[in-house]
KOLKETOR-485303 format. One record per residue (C-alpha): residue in three letters; x, y, z. Coordinates in pm, 1 decimal, padded with zeros to 6 digits, always signed. Last residue first. Example, Ala and Ser with C-alpha at 12.3 -4.5 7.8 and 13.67 -1.06 7.14 Angstrom:
BEGIN
resn, X, Y, Z
Ser, +01367.0, -00106.0, +00714.0;
Ala, +01230.0, -00450.0, +00780.0;
//
This chain:
BEGIN
resn, X, Y, Z
Ile, -19628.2, +04964.3, +06550.5;
Lys, -19850.2, +04720.3, +06348.3;
Arg, -20211.4, +04731.4, +06447.5;
Leu, -20410.3, +04422.0, +06510.2;
Ile, -20783.3, +04468.3, +06592.2;
Ser, -21011.0, +04261.5, +06819.4;
Tyr, -21336.3, +04213.4, +06636.6;
Pro, -21379.7, +03857.7, +06770.1;
Pro, -21261.0, +03800.4, +07125.1;
Val, -20892.7, +03743.9, +07236.7;
Pro, -20729.9, +03461.1, +07406.1;
Gln, -20377.7, +03542.3, +07532.9;
Gly, -20014.5, +03564.3, +07395.3;
Leu, -20126.7, +03550.3, +07037.2;
Pro, -20037.1, +03277.9, +06777.6;
Val, -20154.5, +03388.7, +06437.0;
Arg, -20376.5, +03210.1, +06189.1;
Val, -20441.6, +03342.6, +05849.7;
Ile, -20744.7, +03455.5, +05640.7;
Gln, -20639.8, +03662.0, +05343.2;
Gln, -20815.0, +03992.7, +05320.1;
Pro, -20519.4, +04156.6, +05148.6;
His, -20269.8, +03930.7, +04970.6;
Pro, -19978.7, +03693.5, +05033.1;
Ala, -19998.1, +03671.8, +05410.0;
Ala, -19639.5, +03704.3, +05541.3;
Gln, -19345.5, +03471.6, +05623.8;
Val, -19549.9, +03168.1, +05566.3;
His, -19617.8, +02849.4, +05764.8;
Ala, -19843.8, +02621.3, +05573.3;
Gly, -20183.1, +02506.9, +05700.2;
Gly, -20367.3, +02556.4, +05371.1;
Gln, -20537.9, +02861.8, +05502.8;
Asp, -20208.8, +03024.7, +05580.1;
Ile, -20013.2, +03004.3, +05905.6;
Ile, -19825.8, +03302.8, +06032.9;
Ser, -19563.1, +03279.6, +06316.2;
Thr, -19384.1, +03469.0, +06576.6;
Ile, -19560.6, +03805.4, +06534.1;
Lys, -19415.6, +04013.8, +06815.7;
Gln, -19627.8, +04124.2, +07111.5;
Arg, -19832.9, +04414.6, +07247.7;
Phe, -20134.1, +04429.0, +07468.3;
Gly, -20488.2, +04557.8, +07489.4;
Glu, -20674.8, +04677.3, +07798.7;
Gly, -21041.9, +04591.8, +07859.4;
Gln, -21329.3, +04571.1, +07620.4;
Pro, -21334.2, +04576.2, +07237.8;
Leu, -20974.6, +04462.4, +07248.6;
Ile, -20677.2, +04638.4, +07065.7;
Ile, -20370.4, +04414.2, +06983.7;
Glu, -20065.9, +04607.7, +06933.7;
Val, -19819.9, +04458.9, +06675.2;
Glu, -19438.8, +04408.6, +06653.2;
Asp, -19329.1, +04261.3, +06316.2;
Gly, -19104.5, +03954.9, +06322.6;
Val, -19319.7, +03739.6, +06104.8;
Ala, -19496.9, +03964.5, +05852.7;
Phe, -19768.8, +04222.3, +05817.5;
Arg, -19942.2, +04359.5, +05500.4;
Asn, -20266.7, +04548.1, +05536.1;
Arg, -20618.6, +04428.4, +05600.5;
Gln, -20545.9, +04057.9, +05694.6;
Glu, -20843.0, +03862.6, +05837.7;
Val, -20711.2, +03705.2, +06142.4;
Val, -20805.0, +03364.3, +06310.7;
Ala, -20629.3, +03391.9, +06638.2;
Leu, -20437.2, +03078.3, +06747.7;
Gly, -20383.1, +02942.5, +07096.5;
Gly, -20365.2, +02590.4, +06952.3;
Asp, -20685.0, +02441.2, +07119.2;
Leu, -20841.8, +02779.6, +07211.0;
Glu, -20895.3, +02871.2, +06854.2;
Tyr, -20987.9, +03248.1, +06842.8;
Asp, -21219.0, +03391.9, +06583.7;
Arg, -21260.7, +03680.3, +06334.2;
Val, -20969.5, +03901.1, +06449.9;
Leu, -20919.7, +04193.5, +06229.4;
Gly, -20574.5, +04272.8, +06073.3;
Val, -20309.6, +04516.8, +05967.6;
Phe, -20406.8, +04871.5, +06086.2;
Val, -20081.6, +05070.2, +06076.1;
His, -19982.7, +05269.6, +06384.2;
Ser, -19827.0, +05620.6, +06440.9;
Arg, -20067.5, +05806.0, +06209.5;
Arg, -20065.8, +06146.1, +06042.8;
Tyr, -20247.4, +06282.9, +05740.5;
Ile, -20180.6, +06626.6, +05588.4;
Glu, -19808.3, +06601.7, +05490.5;
Gly, -19819.1, +06901.2, +05266.2;
Lys, -19858.8, +07153.0, +05538.3;
Tyr, -20101.6, +07454.2, +05555.8;
His, -20385.8, +07291.6, +05740.1;
Gln, -20624.9, +07534.1, +05886.6;
Gly, -20760.6, +07578.9, +06241.3;
Ala, -20472.1, +07785.7, +06369.8;
Pro, -20533.5, +08036.0, +06075.1;
Gly, -20848.8, +08154.4, +06257.1;
Pro, -20991.1, +07927.6, +06530.1;
Arg, -21288.4, +08145.2, +06599.5;
Gly, -21379.2, +08122.3, +06970.9;
Phe, -21332.6, +07855.4, +07236.6;
Leu, -21564.6, +07587.2, +07079.6;
Phe, -21507.8, +07714.5, +06720.9;
Gly, -21270.5, +07431.3, +06617.3;
Thr, -21085.6, +07258.6, +06899.2;
Thr, -20809.1, +07168.3, +06647.8;
Tyr, -20626.4, +06846.1, +06577.1;
Asp, -20362.2, +06772.9, +06301.8;
Arg, -20502.2, +06543.4, +06038.2;
His, -20584.7, +06197.3, +06115.1;
Ser, -20499.4, +05822.8, +06052.7;
Val, -20531.5, +05629.6, +06373.8;
Gln, -20265.8, +05623.1, +06655.5;
Ser, -20341.9, +05973.6, +06756.8;
Ile, -20683.1, +05850.7, +06896.3;
Lys, -20510.8, +05618.4, +07136.4;
Glu, -20242.1, +05876.3, +07239.2;
Met, -20512.8, +06125.3, +07332.3;
Trp, -20670.9, +05861.1, +07553.9;
Asp, -20334.9, +05772.1, +07708.0;
Ser, -20300.0, +06134.4, +07817.1;
Asn, -20557.1, +06070.3, +08089.8;
Phe, -20765.5, +06371.9, +08174.6;
Gln, -20833.5, +06404.9, +08540.2;
Tyr, -21167.9, +06370.2, +08710.3;
Asn, -21180.0, +06418.2, +09094.3;
Gln, -21503.3, +06603.4, +09119.7;
Pro, -21673.5, +06429.4, +08823.7;
Asp, -21621.5, +06081.6, +08962.9;
Arg, -21778.4, +05800.1, +08776.3;
Thr, -21924.0, +06013.7, +08489.6;
Tyr, -21583.3, +06172.1, +08426.8;
Ala, -21413.4, +05826.3, +08391.9;
Asp, -21696.4, +05694.4, +08177.9;
Ile, -21678.3, +05983.6, +07941.3;
Ala, -21297.5, +05947.0, +07904.8;
Gln, -21307.9, +05572.7, +07852.8;
Arg, -21589.8, +05595.7, +07598.3;
Tyr, -21402.7, +05876.7, +07416.3;
Ala, -21095.7, +05657.1, +07374.8;
Gln, -21292.0, +05353.9, +07275.1;
Val, -21494.5, +05539.1, +07009.2;
Val, -21174.7, +05691.9, +06858.9;
Gly, -20984.5, +05358.5, +06839.9;
Ala, -21263.5, +05140.8, +06711.6;
Val, -21397.8, +05384.4, +06465.8;
Tyr, -21061.5, +05469.7, +06320.6;
Asn, -20958.5, +05096.6, +06288.8;
Ile, -21302.6, +05026.8, +06128.9;
Ser, -21206.3, +05259.6, +05855.9;
Lys, -21345.5, +05611.7, +05777.5;
Met, -21638.5, +05677.7, +05551.0;
Arg, -21891.2, +05710.4, +05828.6;
Gly, -21651.3, +05944.2, +06013.4;
Glu, -21764.2, +06209.3, +06246.4;
Ile, -21797.3, +06140.5, +06614.3;
Lys, -22103.8, +06294.3, +06795.2;
Leu, -22129.5, +06384.1, +07167.0;
Ser, -22498.0, +06379.4, +07277.3;
Ser, -22700.4, +06562.2, +07531.2;
Val, -22509.9, +06890.1, +07564.9;
Gly, -22595.8, +07070.1, +07889.4;
Ala, -22299.8, +07319.9, +07901.3;
Asp, -22171.6, +07138.1, +08213.4;
Val, -22143.8, +06830.5, +07998.2;
Leu, -21945.7, +07007.8, +07736.8;
Val, -21720.9, +07168.6, +07998.3;
Pro, -21639.9, +06826.0, +08143.9;
Ile, -21564.1, +06662.4, +07802.4;
His, -21302.8, +06912.1, +07711.5;
Glu, -20999.8, +06696.2, +07653.2;
Ile, -21178.4, +06473.3, +07396.5;
Leu, -21265.3, +06785.6, +07186.3;
Cys, -21094.2, +06689.9, +06870.5;
Leu, -21182.6, +06848.7, +06523.8;
Asp, -20962.2, +06769.8, +06232.3;
Lys, -20766.0, +07045.0, +06064.7;
Ser, -20927.5, +07247.9, +05784.9;
Gly, -20810.3, +07230.3, +05436.1;
Leu, -20916.1, +07503.3, +05199.2;
Ile, -20586.7, +07673.1, +05123.0;
Tyr, -20399.9, +07348.4, +05074.6;
Ser, -20127.5, +07468.9, +04857.7;
Gly, -19846.2, +07273.4, +04695.0;
Arg, -19575.1, +07018.1, +04765.4;
Gln, -19276.2, +07253.7, +04830.0;
Asp, -19458.2, +07445.8, +05103.3;
Glu, -19722.4, +07712.4, +05138.0;
Glu, -19689.1, +07834.1, +04782.3;
Ile, -19992.6, +07958.2, +04590.0;
Pro, -19831.8, +07787.0, +04289.2;
Phe, -19834.4, +07961.2, +03951.3;
Tyr, -19951.5, +07756.1, +03673.1;
Glu, -19906.4, +07824.4, +03310.3;
Gly, -20137.2, +07599.9, +03111.6;
Pro, -20327.8, +07898.7, +02998.2;
Arg, -20131.7, +08229.2, +03005.9;
Lys, -20382.7, +08489.9, +02906.6;
Gln, -20619.8, +08416.2, +03191.6;
Glu, -20365.3, +08386.3, +03458.1;
Val, -20349.5, +08052.3, +03654.2;
Leu, -20316.4, +08011.6, +04038.7;
Ala, -20254.6, +07663.3, +04192.1;
Tyr, -20468.4, +07439.9, +04401.9;
Gln, -20418.3, +07102.8, +04575.7;
Trp, -20747.7, +06923.0, +04650.5;
Arg, -20896.8, +06889.0, +04986.2;
Cys, -21165.8, +07143.5, +04929.7;
Ser, -21288.0, +06930.5, +04629.6;
Gln, -21416.0, +06669.3, +04866.9;
Ala, -21606.8, +06502.1, +04585.7;
Cys, -21929.2, +06528.6, +04768.9;
Asp, -22209.8, +06285.4, +04659.9;
Gly, -22484.5, +06292.3, +04928.1;
Arg, -22741.5, +06529.0, +04786.3;
Asn, -22603.5, +06851.4, +04936.8;
Ala, -22255.3, +06755.8, +04821.8;
Asp, -22377.4, +06743.0, +04457.8;
Arg, -22129.9, +06594.7, +04218.5;
Gly, -22113.4, +06794.6, +03901.6;
Thr, -21730.1, +06815.9, +03929.0;
Leu, -21620.7, +07159.6, +03985.3;
Phe, -21958.9, +07332.4, +04063.5;
Asn, -22112.4, +07045.5, +04247.9;
Ser, -21805.4, +06995.6, +04452.4;
Leu, -21778.0, +07368.0, +04542.5;
Leu, -22147.9, +07407.4, +04627.4;
Cys, -22112.1, +07351.7, +05001.7;
Arg, -22357.6, +07348.5, +05294.5;
Gly, -22130.3, +07163.5, +05547.9;
Ser, -22216.2, +07379.1, +05839.0;
Tyr, -22061.5, +07680.4, +05667.3;
Ser, -21803.2, +07548.1, +05423.3;
Ile, -21458.4, +07402.8, +05520.2;
Cys, -21595.9, +07075.0, +05631.9;
Met, -21434.8, +06958.4, +05953.9;
Ala, -21317.1, +06597.7, +05971.8;
Gly, -21343.2, +06415.1, +06309.0;
His, -21436.7, +06452.5, +06676.3;
Val, -21671.4, +06644.4, +06898.1;
Phe, -21970.1, +06713.2, +06686.7;
Ile, -22261.1, +06846.9, +06887.0;
Glu, -22613.6, +06724.7, +06997.9;
Leu, -22870.7, +06913.1, +07186.5;
Glu, -23192.4, +06757.9, +07325.8;
Leu, -23502.0, +06967.3, +07349.9;
Asp, -23586.5, +07197.5, +07639.4;
Val, -23485.3, +07536.8, +07496.1;
Lys, -23360.5, +07869.0, +07644.5;
Arg, -23088.6, +07758.2, +07881.4;
Arg, -22940.7, +07502.6, +07630.3;
Ile, -22912.3, +07777.5, +07357.8;
Glu, -22716.4, +07992.3, +07600.7;
Ser, -22478.9, +07713.3, +07684.4;
Ile, -22415.6, +07642.3, +07318.2;
Glu, -22341.5, +08015.2, +07256.3;
Glu, -22086.3, +08021.1, +07538.3;
Leu, -21925.0, +07701.9, +07418.5;
Ser, -21877.5, +07857.5, +07071.8;
Leu, -22080.3, +07774.7, +06779.5;
Glu, -21957.2, +07716.5, +06422.7;
Arg, -22017.2, +07338.3, +06417.2;
Ala, -22383.0, +07399.4, +06381.3;
Leu, -22594.9, +07225.8, +06643.0;
Ile, -22744.3, +06887.1, +06603.5;
Ile, -23091.3, +06958.2, +06727.2;
Arg, -23298.9, +06693.7, +06893.4;
His, -23683.1, +06605.0, +06926.0;
Val, -23808.6, +06828.5, +06653.2;
Gly, -24180.1, +06880.7, +06710.8;
Gln, -24223.8, +07198.5, +06502.1;
Lys, -24220.5, +07404.8, +06821.6;
Glu, -23874.5, +07280.2, +06911.5;
Trp, -23767.8, +07382.2, +06561.4;
Phe, -23861.8, +07741.6, +06632.9;
Arg, -23692.5, +07735.7, +06974.7;
Ala, -23368.0, +07617.8, +06809.0;
Thr, -23402.8, +07913.2, +06557.9;
Ala, -23458.1, +08157.7, +06846.8;
Trp, -23162.9, +07999.1, +07047.8;
Asn, -22904.4, +08068.4, +06786.1;
Thr, -22667.3, +07886.2, +06532.6;
Thr, -22888.4, +07604.0, +06378.2;
Asn, -22706.1, +07517.2, +06071.2;
Ala, -22971.8, +07311.7, +05886.4;
Gln, -22675.1, +07093.4, +05763.6;
Thr, -22617.1, +07015.9, +06136.1;
Ser, -22911.8, +06782.0, +06102.1;
Leu, -23237.6, +06822.6, +06306.3;
His, -23301.7, +06506.8, +06491.3;
Val, -23662.2, +06374.4, +06430.4;
Pro, -23808.4, +06114.2, +06678.5;
Leu, -24055.4, +05886.7, +06508.1;
Asp, -24392.4, +05907.8, +06701.5;
Pro, -24552.3, +06155.5, +06448.3;
His, -24493.9, +05912.5, +06165.0;
Leu, -24673.8, +06039.7, +05856.2;
Lys, -24744.1, +06400.8, +05957.3;
Arg, -24419.6, +06462.4, +06157.1;
Ile, -24226.5, +06286.3, +05888.4;
Leu, -24373.9, +06506.1, +05607.6;
Ala, -24311.9, +06829.5, +05819.3;
Val, -23938.2, +06734.4, +05868.4;
Val, -23909.0, +06646.6, +05507.5;
Gly, -24043.0, +06993.7, +05411.9;
Pro, -23814.2, +07166.3, +05657.5;
Asp, -23505.0, +06986.5, +05494.9;
Ser, -23224.6, +06891.1, +05733.6;
Val, -23324.6, +06553.5, +05877.3;
Ile, -23161.6, +06286.4, +06094.8;
Val, -23407.0, +06011.3, +06178.3;
Gly, -23472.6, +05836.1, +06503.2;
Asp, -23469.0, +05514.0, +06701.3;
Val, -23483.7, +05275.9, +06408.2;
Gly, -23738.5, +04989.7, +06448.2;
Val, -23714.8, +04787.5, +06123.7;
Arg, -24067.9, +04865.9, +06042.1;
Cys, -24022.3, +05240.2, +06116.0;
Leu, -23737.6, +05264.2, +05869.9;
Met, -23945.0, +05084.0, +05609.3;
Asp, -24233.3, +05314.3, +05643.8;
Leu, -23986.5, +05607.7, +05601.6;
Tyr, -23874.4, +05457.7, +05269.9;
Pro, -24228.6, +05404.8, +05159.2;
Pro, -24308.7, +05784.8, +05234.4;
Leu, -23980.6, +05926.2, +05083.3;
Arg, -24011.3, +05817.1, +04714.0;
Thr, -24274.1, +06088.9, +04612.6;
Leu, -24078.2, +06362.1, +04795.9;
Asp, -23752.5, +06288.6, +04617.9;
Gln, -23900.8, +06393.0, +04287.3;
Asn, -23971.3, +06743.2, +04417.6;
His, -23604.7, +06796.1, +04528.3;
Ala, -23492.1, +06714.5, +04881.7;
Phe, -23205.9, +06888.9, +05066.4;
Ile, -23060.1, +06558.1, +05186.0;
Asn, -23064.4, +06460.5, +05540.1;
Val, -23250.1, +06139.4, +05589.7;
Thr, -22970.0, +06000.7, +05792.7;
Val, -23068.4, +05700.5, +06015.1;
Tyr, -23036.1, +05684.0, +06390.1;
Val, -22964.7, +05355.0, +06585.8;
Arg, -22973.5, +05315.0, +06963.4;
Val, -22757.5, +05077.6, +07165.2;
Asp, -22895.6, +04851.3, +07438.8;
Arg, -22674.5, +04558.9, +07335.1;
Ala, -22955.8, +04352.6, +07164.5;
His, -23077.5, +04680.7, +07024.1;
Ala, -22752.3, +04727.5, +06828.6;
Phe, -22753.1, +04382.3, +06673.3;
Glu, -23113.7, +04395.2, +06575.3;
Val, -23084.5, +04745.3, +06453.5;
Gly, -22793.7, +04633.7, +06238.8;
Ala, -22976.0, +04321.2, +06102.9;
Gly, -23270.6, +04529.2, +05998.2;
Leu, -23044.9, +04788.8, +05837.1;
Glu, -22868.2, +04509.5, +05650.2;
Glu, -23203.3, +04388.3, +05511.7;
Ala, -23310.8, +04726.9, +05410.0;
Ser, -22984.0, +04794.0, +05238.3;
Phe, -22727.2, +04990.8, +05433.0;
Asn, -22468.4, +05238.3, +05353.5;
Gly, -22109.1, +05157.6, +05228.0;
Ala, -22012.3, +05524.7, +05234.2;
Gly, -21953.2, +05715.9, +04909.9;
Ala, -22329.3, +05837.2, +04897.0;
Arg, -22264.1, +06013.3, +05229.3;
Leu, -22536.7, +06281.6, +05256.5;
Gly, -22840.7, +06061.7, +05300.8;
Phe, -23171.9, +06033.8, +05102.3;
His, -23129.6, +05670.2, +04970.3;
Arg, -22933.3, +05348.2, +05019.4;
Gly, -22967.9, +05381.1, +05406.2;
Gly, -22734.9, +05597.7, +05605.0;
Leu, -22584.4, +05549.3, +05947.8;
Tyr, -22581.3, +05685.1, +06305.7;
Val, -22476.5, +05484.0, +06611.7;
Ala, -22580.6, +05504.7, +06969.8;
Asp, -22427.0, +05442.5, +07317.1;
Ala, -22093.4, +05358.0, +07152.5;
Gly, -21843.6, +05136.5, +07351.7;
Tyr, -21613.6, +04938.6, +07139.4;
Leu, -21863.5, +04669.7, +07063.9;
Val, -22124.5, +04911.6, +06927.4;
Ala, -21884.7, +05092.2, +06706.7;
Ile, -21727.6, +04775.7, +06570.5;
Lys, -22076.3, +04628.8, +06503.5;
Leu, -22183.0, +04938.0, +06315.1;
Lys, -21853.5, +04931.5, +06122.4;
Glu, -21916.5, +04586.3, +05997.5;
Leu, -22270.7, +04676.1, +05900.6;
Asn, -22163.8, +04978.3, +05695.6;
Gly, -22067.7, +05346.7, +05739.6;
Ala, -22154.8, +05333.4, +06116.0;
Pro, -22049.5, +05662.0, +06286.4;
Ala, -22051.4, +05682.4, +06660.2;
Leu, -22276.2, +05873.8, +06913.0;
Leu, -22155.0, +05889.1, +07277.6;
Glu, -22464.7, +05996.7, +07481.7;
Ile, -22434.2, +06195.8, +07804.0;
Lys, -22593.3, +06031.5, +08098.8;
Met, -22945.4, +06156.0, +08168.9;
//
């Protein structure tokens, strides 16, 4: 079976972007029972529309049901699961053993994917879950390539790993820091990302007197992990027997989803076409470096990352391009792209146009026409619909990035 590229879908727009830019499958959350309360998430109607859009393009849809359930959650789960089956989802992502048992009883034909939150770190645990009827295990992020390969040899179910995106500082994402500091429970979908805050030291008898744990002039980021990036290591992951490569980022922008999914799609396809003569193309790394990201790390794949896996600098996020617009339509008559502005751009700016399929191109913005037909120097406010002449026709959901 061809290895699956699994992309995040924080809302319906992001689902469409992930599908059009090359995902084999998407994962998303409904309004309940998921671990990303801050994402857009899907109503039942949106979920039905998303499944229909994805299935029409042979793309699978997995839904997160991965909270650690409390008693009251169990009474609301059965009707929610019934709804997921009615709309035709292809699997559910679960971490709680009781929820796994409930799904297996109520909907035995619904594939269960064991969440990374369950932190499966050895083949004996994987074998246990296989006996419970789990279809796929999303392995803990703390595993090395050697450990993944050994688990593969000893179980028959599918294995999924994260290959790209933010790394939670706690073990497999099971964190109490947010709950302790803010009352927002990360294990029930409401993480405040307290690990990303700047911290200082205070002595008990000197309240209000802060001593920086100095790493640079802007403060300390002692809990900030670098972002995971394994795009250069697809051949060894395929050889290890991994079934699915997962991109993190349901709360990231459509620009992030488009750029990262497209790069991994191109890398996977190049390897699949000709494994013997495969060579990594630096353009793929360039593409994913254009979106907002922290410095990259290979995580635990080749051993414990140690200090090299941590972020110690004040300037955490990097990007070389700014996402400025999403193409909604193209008017052949005048050669004008109908663009929804997402960040400011102006006449004279150089932009790169990213296409869902095929190679993009660069050009300068020579004209901007507002909704009233007037030529303007720049769109006056975000999400303004403007018309922009482009050098060639482009399909909907193409992306404009300012260089």
